[in-house]
C-alpha positions in Angstrom: -137.1 61.1 -18.5 -137.2 59.3 -21.2 -134.8 56.6 -21.9 -132.2 58.7 -24.1 -131.6 61.0 -21.3 -130.8 57.1 -18.8 -127.0 57.4 -19.6 -127.1 61.4 -18.6 -125.5 62.4 -14.9 -127.4 64.9 -13.1 -126.4 69.0 -14.2 -126.9 67.0 -17.8 -130.8 66.5 -16.9 -130.6 69.6 -15.0 -129.6 71.6 -18.3 -131.7 69.0 -21.1 -134.8 69.9 -19.0 -134.3 73.5 -18.8 -133.5 73.9 -23.5 -136.0 71.9 -23.5 -138.8 73.9 -21.0 -136.4 77.4 -21.7 -137.1 76.2 -25.8 -140.8 75.6 -25.3 -141.8 78.4 -23.5 -140.0 81.5 -25.4 -141.5 79.8 -29.1 -144.7 79.9 -27.3 -144.3 83.8 -26.1 -142.5 84.9 -29.1 -145.3 83.3 -31.6 -148.1 84.9 -29.1 -146.0 88.7 -28.7 -146.6 89.3 -33.3 -149.3 87.1 -33.8 -151.9 88.5 -31.8 -150.6 88.2 -27.4 -150.2 91.8 -26.8 -153.2 95.0 -26.2 -151.2 98.0 -27.4 -152.4 97.1 -30.9 -153.9 99.9 -32.6 -157.9 99.0 -33.1 -160.7 100.1 -36.2 -163.2 101.9 -34.5 -165.5 102.4 -37.5 -164.6 105.5 -39.4 -161.4 106.3 -36.5 -158.4 104.5 -35.9 -157.8 104.3 -32.6 -154.7 103.1 -31.1 -154.1 101.7 -27.8 -157.6 103.9 -27.3 -160.9 103.1 -25.6 -164.1 102.2 -26.6 -166.8 102.8 -24.2 -170.2 101.9 -26.2 -169.1 104.0 -29.5 -166.7 106.2 -28.1 -163.4 106.2 -29.1 -160.6 107.8 -27.7 -157.0 107.8 -28.8 -154.6 108.3 -25.9 -151.4 108.8 -27.8 -149.3 106.3 -29.9 -148.4 104.0 -30.7 -146.7 101.6 -28.1 -143.7 98.7 -29.3 -145.3 96.2 -26.0 -142.6 93.8 -27.7 -139.6 96.0 -26.0 -140.7 97.0 -23.6 -142.8 93.5 -22.6 -139.2 92.3 -22.9 -136.6 92.7 -19.9 -134.1 91.0 -18.7 -136.1 89.3 -16.5 -139.1 89.5 -17.8 -140.6 86.0 -18.8 -139.7 86.9 -22.4 -135.9 87.2 -21.4 -135.6 84.1 -18.6 -137.5 81.7 -21.5 -134.8 83.2 -23.4 -131.7 82.5 -20.7 -132.6 78.9 -20.1 -133.1 78.0 -23.7 -130.0 79.1 -23.8 -127.7 78.1 -20.7 -129.4 74.4 -21.4 -128.5 73.8 -24.4 -125.0 74.9 -23.9 -124.4 73.4 -21.0 -125.5 70.3 -22.4 -123.3 70.1 -25.6 -119.9 71.0 -23.5 -120.6 68.4 -21.1 -121.9 65.2 -23.6 -120.0 66.9 -25.9 -116.5 67.9 -24.2 -113.6 66.9 -21.9 -114.9 70.5 -19.5 -115.0 70.4 -16.1 -118.6 70.9 -14.7 -117.3 74.6 -13.2 -116.0 75.5 -17.2 -119.5 73.5 -18.2 -121.8 76.0 -16.0 -119.6 78.7 -16.9 -119.6 79.1 -21.1 -123.9 78.4 -20.4 -124.3 80.9 -18.1 -122.1 83.4 -21.3 -124.4 81.6 -24.0 -127.7 82.7 -21.1 -127.1 86.2 -20.6 -125.9 86.9 -23.8 -128.3 86.1 -25.0 -130.8 88.0 -24.0 -128.8 90.7 -25.1 -128.7 89.6 -28.2 -132.8 89.5 -28.2 -132.9 92.9 -26.3 -130.5 95.0 -29.1 -132.6 93.9 -31.6 -136.3 93.7 -30.3 -134.9 97.9 -30.0 -134.4 98.2 -33.3 -137.5 96.9 -33.9 -138.8 99.2 -31.9 -136.7 102.5 -33.6 -137.9 101.2 -36.9 -141.6 101.6 -35.9 -141.3 104.6 -34.8 -140.3 106.5 -38.0 -143.8 105.7 -37.8 -145.9 106.4 -35.0 -147.9 109.9 -35.2 -146.4 113.8 -34.4 -149.4 115.6 -33.3 -147.5 118.5 -33.9 -148.3 117.2 -38.5 -152.0 118.2 -36.9 -152.0 122.0 -37.2 -153.5 123.7 -39.8 -156.3 120.6 -40.7 -159.3 119.9 -40.5 -161.6 117.9 -39.4 -165.2 117.1 -37.0 -166.3 118.3 -33.9 -166.7 114.4 -32.6 -168.2 115.5 -29.2 -169.0 119.2 -28.1 -166.8 121.5 -26.9 -167.7 123.4 -23.4 -166.8 127.3 -23.5 -164.7 126.3 -20.8 -163.7 122.6 -20.8 -161.8 119.3 -23.7 -164.6 117.8 -26.0 -162.7 115.3 -28.9 -162.5 116.4 -32.0 -161.9 114.1 -35.3 -158.9 114.5 -37.2 -157.1 113.6 -40.3 -153.0 113.8 -38.9 -150.5 111.6 -41.2 -154.1 109.8 -43.1 -155.2 108.1 -39.8 -158.4 109.8 -38.7 -159.1 110.1 -35.1 -160.1 110.7 -32.3 -158.5 113.3 -30.3 -158.7 115.8 -27.2 -160.0 118.9 -28.1 -160.3 122.7 -27.2 -162.4 126.0 -27.6 -159.3 128.7 -28.9 -161.4 131.1 -27.8 -163.6 129.9 -25.5 -166.4 129.6 -27.6 -169.1 126.6 -26.6 -168.5 124.3 -30.2 -171.5 122.0 -31.2 -170.8 118.5 -32.8 -170.4 118.0 -36.1 -168.6 121.6 -36.0 -166.0 122.0 -39.3 -163.0 122.4 -37.3 -158.9 124.1 -37.7 -156.6 122.1 -35.2 -154.3 125.8 -35.0 -152.1 124.5 -31.9 -151.8 121.2 -29.4 -150.9 121.6 -26.0 -148.6 119.9 -24.2 -150.5 117.8 -23.2 -151.4 116.4 -26.5 -155.1 118.3 -26.7 -156.2 119.9 -29.8 -156.1 124.1 -30.2 -159.0 124.4 -32.2 -161.2 127.9 -33.8 -164.3 126.8 -35.7 -164.4 126.6 -40.5 -167.1 129.2 -41.1 
């Protein structure tokens, strides 16, 4: 333990360790999360914008919208939640122990409450951020009436792929023919319906 902490009691050293380790890990995780540590963002694949999609030899597939990793990854028992708890637990506990005359039990209760409160507040912030981002997610129903192009041949009794611009974003979706006829790659199509499974029902544009 550093010299400056040599006069700390055992409990105070525990608070100090929790504050330092929790604080460092919390900041590192938060920076990575917002600067590029998440894997569910949008990827540019040539002309197609793929959200959480798969790129395999030039083939890009949209698998269903944007995912707010920041919120989904923040749960009370997640790494982020635990580091936030220990950071504030350590800071408040150390301040209580060093600067007040309260007994150890009171300091522990207040520190624990501060840690839990911090987790709750940060979780609330992430939920609000997720709600704001949700307004920008693509509603596939907006594809109805839009024209696009077959990306992968749609068989007469199966599923192919179609490129369609939805909410100003060009994407590739699973597609089926409305009249069960084969539609070749490159054929212009119009979306007439969207199935509950987010598959486009298309018809040829003559």
